[in-house]
N, C-alpha and C positions, 0 to 999 in steps of 0.2 A: 758499654753500649749494649751488651747482652741483657742486662737488667732492665733497660728501658723498653726493649721489645717484649720481654715477659710481662712487664707491668701493663703495656698497651694491650696485649692479648687478654690478660686477666680482667682489665677494666672495661673491655668492649662488651656490649650487651648482646644477647642472642639475636639471631636474624629477624625473628618475628617482632622485635621491638622497634625496628626501623620502618618508618612510614613509606619510604620510597620502594621497599620490597613489596609492600602490599599494593602500591600503585602499579608496579610492573605485573603482579599476579592478577590484579583486578580485570585488566583488559581481556585476556584469554578466558577467564572464568565467566565474564559477562557474555562473551561470544558463545561459549558452550551452552550456557543457560538459555540464551535466545534461540540457538539451534534446536535444543530440546523442546522449547515451547512451540517453535514453528512446526516441528515434526508431530507433536501431539495435536496441534490445531489441524494439520493436514490429514492426519489419520481419522480424527473424530468428525470432521466436517466433510461430508461427501460433495463431490463436484456435481453441479446441476447437469442433468442429462438433456441432450438435444432431442427434440421430438423426432420420432422416426419418419413422420410425414412433413418434415420442415419445408421441403420444396413445394409441396402442394399448398401448405399454409401461406407461403410467400406469394405464390401465384394468386391465391384468393385475395390477399391483402392488396396486391397491385390492381387486381380487377375491381375491387371495391373503390379504391382511390380513383381509378379512371372513370368509374360510373359517377362518383361525386363531382368530379371536375366537369363531366359532360352535363350534369344537371345545373351547373353554375355555382355549386358550393365551393367555397374557398377553404383551404386549410386555415386554421386559427391564426397562425403567424402572418400569413399574407393578408387576411382580412383585417387584423389589428394594424398592420403597417399601412394599409390603405386608408383606414379610418383616421390614423394619426397624421397622415401626410396633409400638408396645407392644400387648400383648394387652388386650382390653376388660376392664374391671373387672366383677366379678360380685357 
């Protein structure tokens, strides 16, 4: 019985010849590569800055929209939906 164990150990191939080992190793390696790629992307691409006067710009946009509605101008979506609706039945 001792000879069969020695033969089995001698006939077995190294670990890198087994496909399932590479399958187990591939998952963590892919995650590490993706993490490094994400880090590089985060460092190289700056975040967009918010304007310092964002509140004033928002107030101006709201004021402009209110003036357009007071003049009878409709936003494009409302005008399109009104034009596409069927005429009322008489």
